[in-house]
C-alpha positions as CSV (number, residue, x, y, z in Angstrom):
1,X,20.5,-18.8,-3.5
2,X,21.5,-19.9,0.3
3,X,18.9,-19.6,3.2
4,X,20.8,-19.3,6.2
5,X,19.1,-17.2,8.9
6,X,15.6,-17.1,7.5
7,X,15.4,-21.0,7.4
8,X,15.7,-20.5,11.2
9,X,12.5,-18.4,11.2
10,X,10.6,-20.4,9.2
11,X,11.4,-23.4,10.8
12,X,10.4,-21.9,14.2
13,X,7.3,-20.6,12.7
14,X,3.8,-22.4,13.1
15,X,0.2,-22.4,12.0
16,X,-2.1,-20.3,13.9
17,X,-5.7,-21.6,13.5
18,X,-8.4,-19.0,13.5
19,X,-11.3,-19.3,16.1
20,X,-13.5,-22.0,15.7
21,X,-16.3,-21.5,13.4
22,X,-18.8,-21.9,16.7
23,X,-16.5,-19.0,18.1
24,X,-16.6,-16.7,14.6
25,X,-19.0,-16.5,12.3
26,X,-17.9,-15.2,8.9
27,X,-19.4,-13.6,6.0
28,X,-17.9,-16.0,3.5
29,X,-19.1,-19.3,4.5
30,X,-17.0,-22.6,6.1
31,X,-13.3,-23.2,5.6
32,X,-14.0,-26.2,3.5
33,X,-15.7,-24.2,1.0
34,X,-13.1,-21.4,0.7
35,X,-10.4,-24.2,0.2
36,X,-12.7,-25.4,-2.5
37,X,-13.3,-22.4,-3.9
38,X,-9.3,-21.8,-4.1
39,X,-8.5,-24.9,-5.8
40,X,-11.3,-23.9,-8.4
41,X,-9.7,-20.4,-9.0
42,X,-6.2,-22.1,-9.9
43,X,-7.5,-25.3,-11.6
44,X,-10.1,-23.3,-13.9
45,X,-9.3,-19.5,-13.4
46,X,-11.7,-18.2,-16.3
47,X,-14.5,-19.7,-15.0
48,X,-13.6,-18.2,-11.7
49,X,-13.0,-14.4,-13.0
50,X,-16.2,-14.9,-14.9
51,X,-18.2,-15.9,-11.7
52,X,-16.8,-12.9,-9.7
53,X,-17.3,-10.3,-12.4
54,X,-21.0,-11.7,-12.9
55,X,-21.4,-10.8,-9.5
56,X,-21.1,-6.7,-10.6
57,X,-22.6,-4.5,-12.6
58,X,-22.5,-4.8,-16.5
59,X,-24.0,-2.6,-19.7
60,X,-22.9,-5.2,-22.3
61,X,-21.5,-8.5,-21.5
62,X,-18.2,-9.6,-22.4
63,X,-17.1,-12.0,-25.1
64,X,-14.0,-13.8,-23.8
65,X,-13.3,-14.0,-20.0
66,X,-9.5,-14.2,-20.3
67,X,-7.6,-13.8,-23.4
68,X,-3.8,-13.6,-24.4
69,X,-1.1,-14.2,-22.0
70,X,1.9,-12.0,-20.2
71,X,2.6,-9.7,-20.9
72,X,-0.1,-8.8,-23.5
73,X,-3.5,-9.9,-21.8
74,X,-6.7,-8.8,-21.3
75,X,-10.2,-9.6,-19.3
76,X,-13.8,-9.4,-19.9
77,X,-12.9,-8.1,-23.5
78,X,-15.6,-6.6,-24.7
79,X,-17.4,-6.1,-21.6
80,X,-18.7,-2.5,-21.1
81,X,-19.7,-0.8,-17.5
82,X,-18.5,1.7,-15.4
83,X,-16.0,1.1,-12.0
84,X,-18.0,4.2,-10.2
85,X,-21.7,2.5,-10.9
86,X,-20.0,-0.7,-9.3
87,X,-18.8,1.6,-6.2
88,X,-21.7,3.6,-5.8
89,X,-24.8,3.4,-7.9
90,X,-25.1,-0.1,-7.1
91,X,-25.5,0.1,-3.4
92,X,-28.3,2.6,-4.2
93,X,-30.3,0.2,-6.2
94,X,-29.7,-2.4,-3.2
95,X,-31.6,0.0,-0.7
96,X,-28.7,0.9,0.6
97,X,-28.2,5.0,-0.4
98,X,-28.8,6.1,3.4
99,X,-25.6,3.8,4.8
100,X,-22.7,6.0,5.5
101,X,-19.7,5.3,3.0
102,X,-17.3,7.7,4.2
103,X,-16.0,9.1,7.6
104,X,-13.5,11.9,7.1
105,X,-11.7,13.1,9.9
106,X,-8.9,16.2,10.0
107,X,-5.8,16.4,12.1
108,X,-7.3,19.2,13.5
109,X,-10.2,17.4,14.7
110,X,-12.7,18.5,11.6
111,X,-15.2,15.7,10.5
112,X,-17.5,14.9,7.6
113,X,-19.7,12.1,6.5
114,X,-21.1,11.0,3.3
115,X,-24.1,8.5,2.7
116,X,-23.8,6.7,-0.4
117,X,-26.6,8.5,-1.7
118,X,-24.5,12.2,-0.7
119,X,-21.4,10.6,-2.3
120,X,-23.2,9.8,-5.4
121,X,-24.6,13.4,-5.6
122,X,-21.1,14.9,-5.0
123,X,-19.2,12.8,-7.3
124,X,-22.2,13.9,-10.1
125,X,-21.6,17.4,-9.2
126,X,-18.0,16.9,-9.7
127,X,-18.0,15.3,-12.5
128,X,-20.1,17.7,-14.3
129,X,-17.9,20.0,-13.6
130,X,-15.2,17.8,-15.0
131,X,-17.4,17.1,-18.1
132,X,-17.8,21.2,-18.3
133,X,-14.0,21.8,-18.5
134,X,-13.6,19.6,-21.2
135,X,-12.5,16.3,-19.6
136,X,-13.7,13.4,-22.2
137,X,-13.2,9.7,-21.8
138,X,-9.5,8.8,-21.8
139,X,-8.3,12.2,-20.9
140,X,-5.6,12.6,-18.2
141,X,-6.1,14.5,-14.8
142,X,-4.0,14.7,-11.8
143,X,-5.1,14.5,-8.2
144,X,-2.6,16.3,-5.6
145,X,-4.4,16.2,-2.6
146,X,-4.0,14.8,1.0
147,X,-6.4,12.6,2.6
148,X,-9.3,14.6,1.9
149,X,-12.9,13.9,1.3
150,X,-12.4,15.6,-2.2
151,X,-9.8,13.3,-3.1
152,X,-11.9,10.8,-2.9
153,X,-14.7,12.1,-5.1
154,X,-11.9,13.0,-7.5
155,X,-11.1,9.5,-8.3
156,X,-14.7,8.6,-8.3
157,X,-15.6,11.2,-10.8
158,X,-12.6,10.4,-12.9
159,X,-14.0,6.5,-12.9
160,X,-17.4,7.9,-13.8
161,X,-16.8,10.1,-16.8
162,X,-14.1,7.5,-18.2
163,X,-10.7,9.8,-17.5
164,X,-7.7,8.6,-16.7
165,X,-6.3,9.9,-12.9
166,X,-3.3,9.9,-11.2
167,X,-3.1,10.2,-7.5
168,X,0.4,12.4,-6.5
169,X,1.7,12.2,-2.6
170,X,1.0,15.7,-1.9
171,X,4.1,15.4,0.2
172,X,6.2,15.4,-3.0
173,X,8.8,18.6,-3.7
174,X,8.2,20.6,-6.8
175,X,10.4,18.5,-8.4
176,X,8.9,15.1,-7.8
177,X,5.7,16.6,-8.7
178,X,6.8,18.1,-12.1
179,X,8.5,15.1,-13.0
180,X,5.2,12.9,-12.9
181,X,3.2,15.6,-14.4
182,X,5.7,16.1,-17.7
183,X,5.4,12.7,-18.3
184,X,1.8,12.5,-17.9
185,X,0.2,15.6,-19.3
186,X,-2.6,16.0,-17.5
187,X,-5.7,18.4,-19.1
188,X,-6.6,19.0,-15.4
189,X,-4.8,19.4,-12.0
190,X,-7.0,18.8,-8.6
191,X,-5.0,20.3,-5.5
192,X,-5.9,22.4,-2.2
193,X,-4.7,25.8,-1.1
194,X,-2.9,24.1,1.7
195,X,-2.5,20.6,4.0
196,X,-1.9,20.1,7.7
197,X,0.8,17.5,8.8
198,X,1.9,17.6,12.0
199,X,0.4,20.8,13.2
200,X,2.3,22.3,9.9
201,X,0.7,24.2,7.3
202,X,2.2,22.5,4.2
203,X,1.5,24.9,0.8
204,X,0.0,22.8,-2.3
205,X,-1.2,25.2,-4.9
206,X,2.1,27.1,-4.5
207,X,3.8,24.2,-5.4
208,X,1.5,23.8,-8.4
209,X,2.0,27.5,-9.0
210,X,5.9,26.7,-9.1
211,X,5.4,23.8,-12.1
212,X,2.3,24.5,-14.0
213,X,4.1,26.7,-16.6
214,X,6.1,23.8,-18.0
215,X,3.3,21.4,-18.1
216,X,1.3,22.8,-21.5
217,X,-1.6,20.5,-21.7
218,X,-2.8,22.1,-18.3
219,X,-6.0,23.8,-18.8
220,X,-7.5,23.9,-15.3
221,X,-6.3,23.9,-11.8
222,X,-9.2,23.1,-9.2
223,X,-8.1,24.0,-5.6
224,X,-9.9,22.6,-2.6
225,X,-10.3,25.3,-0.1
226,X,-9.1,23.7,2.9
227,X,-7.6,25.9,5.1
228,X,-8.2,29.4,3.8
229,X,-5.1,30.6,3.1
230,X,-5.6,32.7,0.1
231,X,-3.7,31.2,-2.8
232,X,-2.2,33.1,-5.7
233,X,-5.4,32.1,-8.5
234,X,-4.7,32.5,-12.1
235,X,-7.7,34.2,-13.5
236,X,-9.1,32.0,-16.6
237,X,-7.1,28.7,-15.4
238,X,-7.7,28.3,-11.4
239,X,-10.9,27.9,-10.3
240,X,-12.1,26.7,-6.3
241,X,-14.0,23.5,-6.1
242,X,-16.6,25.2,-3.9
243,X,-17.4,27.3,-6.1
244,X,-17.4,25.5,-9.6
245,X,-19.9,22.5,-7.9
246,X,-22.0,24.5,-5.9
247,X,-24.6,25.1,-9.0
248,X,-23.7,21.8,-10.7
249,X,-26.2,18.9,-11.0
250,X,-26.4,16.2,-8.9
251,X,-27.2,13.8,-11.9
252,X,-24.5,12.7,-14.3
253,X,-24.9,9.7,-16.9
254,X,-21.8,7.9,-16.3
255,X,-19.2,7.1,-19.6
256,X,-19.5,3.6,-20.6
257,X,-16.1,1.8,-21.0
258,X,-14.5,-1.2,-22.0
259,X,-13.4,-3.5,-19.2
260,X,-9.5,-3.3,-20.3
261,X,-9.6,0.7,-20.6
262,X,-6.9,2.4,-18.6
263,X,-8.1,4.3,-15.9
264,X,-5.6,4.5,-13.3
265,X,-1.9,5.6,-13.7
266,X,0.2,5.5,-10.7
267,X,3.9,6.2,-10.5
268,X,6.1,4.1,-8.6
269,X,7.7,5.9,-5.7
270,X,11.4,5.9,-5.8
271,X,13.4,9.0,-5.3
272,X,16.0,8.6,-8.0
273,X,15.6,8.0,-11.8
274,X,12.3,8.6,-13.8
275,X,9.3,7.6,-12.3
276,X,7.4,4.6,-13.8
277,X,3.9,5.4,-14.9
278,X,2.1,1.9,-14.0
279,X,-1.2,1.5,-15.9
280,X,-4.1,-0.2,-14.6
281,X,-7.6,-1.0,-16.2
282,X,-10.1,0.8,-14.2
283,X,-13.1,-2.3,-14.2
284,X,-10.5,-5.1,-14.1
285,X,-9.3,-3.1,-11.1
286,X,-12.5,-3.0,-9.4
287,X,-13.5,-6.5,-10.1
288,X,-10.5,-8.2,-8.7
289,X,-10.1,-6.1,-5.6
290,X,-14.0,-6.4,-4.9
291,X,-13.4,-10.1,-4.7
292,X,-9.8,-9.9,-2.9
293,X,-10.6,-7.3,0.0
294,X,-13.7,-9.4,0.4
295,X,-12.2,-12.4,1.6
296,X,-8.8,-10.7,3.2
297,X,-11.0,-8.6,5.2
298,X,-14.2,-10.8,5.8
299,X,-15.9,-7.8,4.7
300,X,-19.4,-7.7,6.1
301,X,-22.5,-4.9,5.3
302,X,-21.8,-3.0,8.6
303,X,-17.8,-3.0,8.8
304,X,-16.3,0.6,9.8
305,X,-13.3,0.3,7.5
306,X,-10.1,2.2,8.2
307,X,-7.2,2.2,5.5
308,X,-4.3,3.9,7.3
309,X,-2.9,4.6,3.9
310,X,-2.5,8.3,1.9
311,X,-4.7,8.6,-1.3
312,X,-1.1,9.6,-3.0
313,X,-0.5,5.9,-2.8
314,X,-2.0,2.8,-4.4
315,X,-3.0,0.9,-1.2
316,X,-5.5,3.8,-0.5
317,X,-7.1,3.2,-3.9
318,X,-6.6,-0.6,-3.6
319,X,-8.7,-0.9,-0.2
320,X,-10.1,2.5,1.0
321,X,-11.5,2.7,-2.5
322,X,-12.2,-0.1,-4.6
323,X,-11.9,-3.0,-1.8
324,X,-14.5,-0.8,0.8
325,X,-16.5,0.7,-1.6
326,X,-17.5,-2.1,-3.9
327,X,-17.9,-4.5,-0.6
328,X,-20.4,-1.1,0.4
329,X,-18.6,-0.8,3.6
330,X,-18.0,2.3,5.5
331,X,-14.9,3.6,5.3
332,X,-12.8,5.7,7.3
333,X,-10.3,8.6,6.0
334,X,-7.8,10.6,8.3
335,X,-5.7,13.3,6.8
336,X,-3.0,13.7,9.4
337,X,-0.1,11.5,11.0
338,X,-1.5,8.4,13.2
339,X,0.6,9.8,16.3
340,X,-0.4,13.7,16.3
341,X,-0.9,15.4,18.1
342,X,-1.2,12.8,20.5
343,X,0.9,9.7,20.5
344,X,-2.4,7.6,20.9
345,X,-4.1,9.3,17.8
346,X,-4.2,5.6,16.4
347,X,-6.3,4.3,19.4
348,X,-8.4,7.4,19.3
349,X,-9.5,7.0,16.0
350,X,-10.4,3.2,16.5
351,X,-12.3,3.8,19.5
352,X,-14.3,6.9,18.3
353,X,-15.3,5.4,15.3
354,X,-15.8,1.7,16.8
355,X,-13.2,0.7,13.9
356,X,-13.5,-3.0,13.3
357,X,-11.5,-3.9,10.1
358,X,-8.1,-2.3,9.9
359,X,-5.8,-2.2,7.2
360,X,-2.4,-0.7,8.2
361,X,1.5,-1.2,8.0
362,X,4.1,-3.1,9.7
363,X,5.7,0.1,10.8
364,X,2.5,1.4,12.0
365,X,2.0,-1.8,14.2
366,X,5.6,-1.4,15.6
367,X,5.2,2.3,16.5
368,X,2.2,0.9,18.3
369,X,4.3,-1.4,20.2
370,X,6.7,0.9,21.2
371,X,4.4,3.3,22.9
372,X,3.6,0.4,25.4
373,X,0.5,-1.1,27.0
374,X,-0.5,2.1,29.0
375,X,-0.8,3.8,26.1
376,X,-3.6,1.8,24.9
377,X,-5.3,1.4,28.5
378,X,-7.7,4.4,28.1
379,X,-9.5,2.9,25.1
380,X,-11.9,0.2,24.4
381,X,-10.5,-1.5,20.9
382,X,-12.6,-4.8,21.3
383,X,-14.2,-3.6,18.2
384,X,-11.2,-4.7,16.4
385,X,-11.6,-8.2,14.2
386,X,-9.5,-8.0,11.4
387,X,-6.2,-6.5,11.0
388,X,-4.6,-7.0,7.5
389,X,-1.4,-5.3,6.4
390,X,1.2,-4.8,3.5
391,X,4.2,-2.8,2.5
392,X,7.5,-4.6,3.8
393,X,8.2,-8.1,5.9
394,X,6.5,-8.3,9.1
395,X,8.5,-9.7,11.9
396,X,7.1,-12.9,13.9
397,X,7.3,-10.8,17.0
398,X,5.4,-7.8,16.0
399,X,2.7,-10.2,14.7
400,X,2.5,-12.0,18.2
401,X,2.5,-8.4,19.9
402,X,-0.6,-7.5,17.6
403,X,-2.7,-10.7,17.8
404,X,-1.7,-11.2,21.9
405,X,-1.6,-7.4,23.2
406,X,-3.4,-5.2,20.7
407,X,-6.3,-7.7,19.5
408,X,-6.4,-9.8,23.0
409,X,-6.2,-12.9,20.9
410,X,-9.4,-12.3,19.1
411,X,-8.5,-10.8,16.1
412,X,-7.4,-12.4,12.5
413,X,-3.8,-10.8,11.6
414,X,-3.8,-10.9,7.8
415,X,0.1,-10.3,6.2
416,X,-0.1,-9.8,2.5
417,X,2.4,-9.5,-0.1
418,X,1.5,-6.7,-3.6
419,X,2.9,-3.9,-5.3
420,X,2.0,-0.9,-7.2
421,X,2.1,-2.8,-10.3
422,X,0.1,-5.9,-9.0
423,X,-2.6,-3.8,-7.7
424,X,-4.1,-6.0,-5.0
425,X,-2.2,-8.7,-2.8
426,X,-2.0,-12.1,-4.7
427,X,-0.4,-13.3,-1.4
428,X,-2.8,-13.3,1.6
429,X,-4.8,-15.2,3.8
430,X,-8.2,-15.5,3.9
431,X,-9.6,-13.5,6.9
432,X,-10.9,-16.3,9.6
433,X,-11.0,-18.6,7.0
434,X,-7.1,-20.0,6.5
435,X,-4.4,-20.2,9.5
436,X,-2.2,-17.7,10.0
437,X,1.4,-18.1,9.9
438,X,3.3,-15.0,12.2
439,X,5.9,-13.5,9.8
440,X,4.2,-15.3,6.4
441,X,2.9,-13.1,3.4
442,X,0.4,-16.1,3.1
443,X,-0.6,-18.9,0.4
444,X,-0.9,-18.0,-2.9
445,X,-4.7,-16.6,-3.4
446,X,-7.7,-16.6,-5.4
447,X,-6.9,-16.8,-9.4
448,X,-3.2,-16.2,-8.7
449,X,-0.3,-18.5,-10.3
450,X,2.7,-17.5,-8.1
451,X,6.2,-19.0,-7.8
452,X,9.7,-19.0,-6.5
453,X,12.7,-19.5,-9.4
454,X,16.1,-19.2,-9.2
455,X,17.9,-16.6,-11.5
456,X,17.4,-19.6,-14.9
457,X,13.7,-19.4,-14.3
458,X,13.6,-22.9,-12.6
459,X,11.7,-23.4,-9.6
460,X,13.6,-24.2,-6.1
461,X,12.9,-26.5,-3.9
462,X,10.3,-25.5,-0.7
463,X,12.3,-23.6,2.4
464,X,15.0,-22.2,-0.5
465,X,15.2,-18.3,-1.1
466,X,14.8,-17.2,-4.9
467,X,13.2,-15.0,-7.0
468,X,9.3,-14.1,-6.9
469,X,7.3,-14.3,-10.2
470,X,3.8,-14.3,-11.4
471,X,3.5,-17.1,-14.2
472,X,-0.2,-16.3,-15.3
473,X,-2.1,-12.6,-15.7
474,X,-4.9,-11.9,-13.4
475,X,-7.6,-9.0,-14.0
476,X,-5.5,-5.9,-12.0
477,X,-2.1,-6.6,-13.3
478,X,-0.7,-4.0,-14.5
479,X,-0.7,-3.7,-18.4
480,X,2.1,-1.2,-19.7
481,X,3.8,1.8,-18.3
482,X,2.5,5.3,-19.3
483,X,3.5,5.9,-22.9
484,X,6.6,3.6,-22.4
485,X,5.9,0.0,-23.8
486,X,9.4,-1.1,-24.3
487,X,10.2,-0.2,-20.8
488,X,7.4,-2.2,-19.5
489,X,8.8,-5.5,-21.0
490,X,12.1,-4.4,-20.1
491,X,11.2,-3.5,-16.1
492,X,9.0,-7.0,-15.4
493,X,9.5,-9.6,-18.2
494,X,13.0,-9.5,-19.6
495,X,14.5,-11.6,-16.6
496,X,12.4,-14.8,-16.9
497,X,11.0,-16.1,-20.2
498,X,7.1,-15.8,-19.9
499,X,6.8,-14.7,-16.3
500,X,6.3,-11.4,-14.0
501,X,9.6,-10.3,-12.0
502,X,8.5,-8.8,-9.1
503,X,12.2,-7.9,-8.0
504,X,11.3,-9.4,-4.5
505,X,13.5,-12.5,-2.8
506,X,11.0,-14.7,-1.3
507,X,10.9,-18.6,-0.2
508,X,7.9,-20.9,-0.3
509,X,7.5,-23.3,3.1
510,X,6.4,-26.8,3.3
511,X,3.0,-25.6,4.0
512,X,2.9,-23.6,0.7
513,X,2.9,-20.3,2.8
514,X,5.0,-17.4,1.3
515,X,8.0,-15.5,2.9
516,X,9.0,-12.2,1.0
517,X,11.7,-11.3,2.9
518,X,12.7,-8.2,0.6
519,X,13.8,-6.3,-2.7
520,X,16.5,-7.7,-4.4
521,X,18.8,-4.6,-3.8
522,X,18.1,-5.1,0.3
523,X,19.4,-8.3,-0.1
524,X,23.4,-8.8,0.3
525,X,26.4,-11.2,0.4
526,X,28.4,-11.7,2.8
527,X,31.2,-14.3,2.3
528,X,29.2,-16.0,-0.6
529,X,26.1,-16.2,1.3
530,X,22.9,-14.3,0.3
531,X,21.6,-12.7,3.6
532,X,17.9,-10.7,3.6
533,X,17.2,-8.0,5.6
534,X,14.2,-9.9,7.4
535,X,15.9,-12.4,9.2
536,X,18.2,-10.2,10.9
537,X,15.5,-7.1,12.1
538,X,13.7,-10.2,13.2
539,X,16.1,-10.9,15.6
540,X,17.4,-7.4,16.6
541,X,13.2,-6.7,17.1
542,X,13.6,-9.1,19.4
543,X,15.8,-7.5,22.3
544,X,13.8,-5.5,24.7
545,X,14.0,-2.1,24.2
546,X,14.0,-2.2,20.4
547,X,11.5,-0.5,18.5
548,X,12.4,-0.6,15.2
549,X,15.4,-2.1,13.3
550,X,16.9,-1.5,9.9
551,X,19.9,-3.6,8.4
552,X,21.9,-2.6,5.5
553,X,24.9,-4.2,3.7
554,X,28.1,-2.5,3.5
555,X,31.6,-3.1,1.6
556,X,34.3,-5.3,3.5
557,X,37.5,-6.0,2.1
558,X,37.7,-9.8,3.1
559,X,33.3,-10.9,3.0
560,X,32.6,-8.4,-0.1
561,X,29.9,-7.2,2.4
562,X,28.4,-7.0,6.1
563,X,25.4,-6.2,8.1
564,X,25.3,-2.6,9.5
565,X,22.2,-2.4,11.9
566,X,20.2,0.6,12.7
567,X,17.7,0.3,15.9
568,X,15.3,3.0,17.5
569,X,14.8,2.3,20.9
570,X,11.5,2.7,22.8
571,X,13.0,3.2,26.2
572,X,15.2,6.4,27.7
573,X,16.6,3.9,30.5
574,X,18.4,1.3,28.3
575,X,22.0,0.8,28.6
576,X,23.4,2.1,25.0
577,X,26.3,-0.7,24.8
578,X,24.4,-3.2,26.6
579,X,21.2,-3.6,24.0
580,X,24.1,-2.9,21.0
581,X,25.7,-6.2,22.0
582,X,22.3,-8.0,23.1
583,X,21.3,-7.6,19.1
584,X,24.5,-8.5,18.0
585,X,24.6,-11.6,19.8
586,X,20.9,-12.4,19.2
587,X,21.8,-12.2,15.3
588,X,24.5,-14.3,15.3
589,X,22.4,-16.6,17.7
590,X,19.5,-16.6,15.3
591,X,21.5,-17.2,11.7
592,X,24.9,-17.9,12.5
593,X,28.4,-16.1,12.7
594,X,28.8,-15.2,9.5
595,X,25.7,-12.5,9.9
596,X,27.4,-10.7,13.1
597,X,27.0,-6.9,12.5
598,X,30.1,-4.7,11.6
599,X,28.3,-2.3,14.2
600,X,25.0,-1.5,16.0
601,X,23.9,2.1,15.5
602,X,21.5,3.7,17.9
603,X,19.4,6.7,16.2
604,X,16.4,8.5,17.3
605,X,14.8,8.0,14.2
606,X,14.5,6.1,10.9
607,X,13.9,7.3,6.7
608,X,10.3,6.2,6.2
609,X,7.5,6.7,3.5
610,X,4.1,7.8,4.7
611,X,3.1,4.3,4.2
612,X,5.6,3.1,6.6
613,X,8.5,1.4,4.2
614,X,12.1,2.4,6.2
615,X,14.0,3.6,3.2
616,X,17.5,1.3,3.4
617,X,18.4,2.7,0.3
618,X,18.6,6.2,2.0
619,X,20.4,4.5,5.1
620,X,22.9,3.2,2.5
621,X,23.6,6.4,0.9
622,X,24.4,8.1,4.0
623,X,26.8,5.5,5.4
624,X,28.6,5.3,2.0
625,X,28.7,8.6,0.7
626,X,27.8,11.2,3.4
627,X,24.7,12.3,1.9
628,X,21.5,11.5,0.0
629,X,21.3,12.5,-3.6
630,X,17.9,11.7,-4.2
631,X,14.7,13.8,-3.7
632,X,13.8,13.0,-0.4
633,X,10.0,14.9,0.2
634,X,8.4,11.6,-0.4
635,X,9.2,10.7,3.1
636,X,7.3,10.9,6.5
637,X,9.7,13.3,7.9
638,X,12.7,14.5,5.6
639,X,14.1,15.7,8.8
640,X,15.1,12.1,9.6
641,X,17.9,12.0,7.1
642,X,19.5,14.7,8.9
643,X,19.2,12.9,12.0
644,X,21.0,9.7,10.5
645,X,23.6,11.9,8.9
646,X,24.4,13.3,12.4
647,X,24.1,9.8,14.0
648,X,26.8,8.6,11.4
649,X,29.0,11.3,11.5
650,X,29.1,10.9,15.5
651,X,29.7,6.9,15.1
652,X,33.3,5.9,14.9
653,X,33.1,2.4,14.0
654,X,31.6,3.7,10.8
655,X,34.9,5.3,9.8
């Protein structure tokens, strides 16, 4: 694989040292101590994972810390514990019962809070309700809720009784919902009458009603009465959350589960094809995200942590639930869009709750950057300490803005890489303990064995693009696909023998930092040279007035494919022809003439998931086919597809 432009990005990159130890006290010791731990974790991963697991609660010890190899492996074999006990109960035992666990804010300004003792009581109530409805260890339950406190309680109750839960994005269409429920076959569905999104009332129970008759496994539908919309309730099947929990006991004995028992099924978010139900072990998920979140965020007892993801994506479960609660911090849940009803709602929340640890997506930071510095002026954002992110390649320019402008040079910006299948982030930095590098996804993290290889599985030289693979298992790596074990082998282990194949393109630089430049299907070949989207988008974002950029490859009779660039502007006074020329010229200057775009297209919106990923595949479908064949309800705003269709129809250069 050719390097071309990304090589220039890496060449221009620099290590940014965190504040000195005199300036910044961390919860995790010195830089030297962390590097020694990192080395130990890679030389003797079994001892490392054993030491981490011993920091948590167990009913019975395990017989083997690590056994098997990819793709069939186990951790802490024979160990008996419970995820919920490690997320809640052990903090009460430590005397932290009256500490705030959850702060919830709705889009309309409604608020709730729960201490760890209050949270335990509510989780126990709902656990008893589920048991009363016949839910047993190993039974599947589906959670079709927006970012409500009840969604967190449902997840924790599932952990407590040993059920297997699947959280489904509440913005999905009936078809997407049905596809997942048909495969998952839940015994219980937990939903809400409706939710709020950008001021609109979105009926959820109605969607469930339209598909539930085709899911014969469903025995109960539990409905959170969020907006009192009086949904249709089927007698004997449908019940309201508040009615069934009101008189339930606040005492519930946790189910004892083996460390490798399945606890979570998360469907990949593709909008075409049959979704894959990725299976994770509940205890292993908690153990690894406990230690990863501790180091990724430098978690301290008094942290106010906000993960901006939706409960329908695994990111929230990794960071907002497992990582935050395992470390005993206070976690903020926000229901609505982060730029509604005012564009600066994001800043309002940070200011209001004095958020000091933030986990978000590159797109959210680009959105803030596009608002300009005046938008942040009314707010005191000095509480911010660590900003971590995941979801897509992070351009160096926005990294620099985040560090210098948003963080005033006093924050750690920790870009990471992870997938639904990896659960957490095996590429990242340790907050305040490892140097930062703008645009990079960080270093190979604790206990991980990650590499970049060619198509035959051979390691490539430094600074060379290749396929990202994982060579050895770690606890939170997926164990199988729900009811499709053969598909599990084919999807992840058939490409490179003995390795998990991430389907991402990456390189490792001379400093050991990884640069994940996009999915394999986001890259394209121009005259025999393989280009990624990251370097071209980074070049476009350097141009003044460009808020967001997305690059796709389109067919060309001579070169095979050529780049096509979509940009959204953050100013209305920009000369469109001038900015198009500037974007095109800057891409050529940064990468070379080979990367000159076929066209630069200006649009008012780009199709993005709720977690912030720009869906380049949808852009390509509109350009090449004039329409999108798959389901678009997983987008943050499905109407953006119509915006793109109109722009493409009006742009003569794309004909």
